[in-house]
Residue, then its C-alpha position, 0 to 999 in steps of 0.5 A: m164338837s170335839d173335847c180338844n182345846l186348840k188354843s191350849i195345844l198352841e200355847k203349849i207349843a209356843r211356851k215349849y219352843n219359844c215361838k209364835i204359832w198359828i193355824n189357818k184354814k185353806i178356802g180355795r186360794r185364800i187362807s182364813f185365820i183360826e187360832k194363834s199363840g205366842n209372842e210377836y217376833y217380827l220375823p218372817p213366818m215359816v210353814v211347818y205344816e200344810d195339807d189340802k185344808f190347813i196351813i200352820f205357820t211359826e215365827n222364831l222356831e229354832r228347833s223341832d223334834e218328834e214331840f213337836k211333830k206329834l203336837i202339830q198333828e194334835v193341832v191338825d186333828c183338833a182343828r179337823n174335829n171342830 
């Protein structure tokens, strides 16, 4: 078990970028919800990260920068270690 806290990383992203963000695990052709943070915006979700095991969606993301990319990688690393 890792000492990272997936929920707190997602909360940090949601606050800083004023968005909703959630991570799912791919299981074959299906995806299984893991964790989310942020308010509901009722906008179409955008895929901000996808690999063979995980997919991360956001709503209302208006900008991303290098820090956002680092935080996304932190989310993925944390999910892999849990």
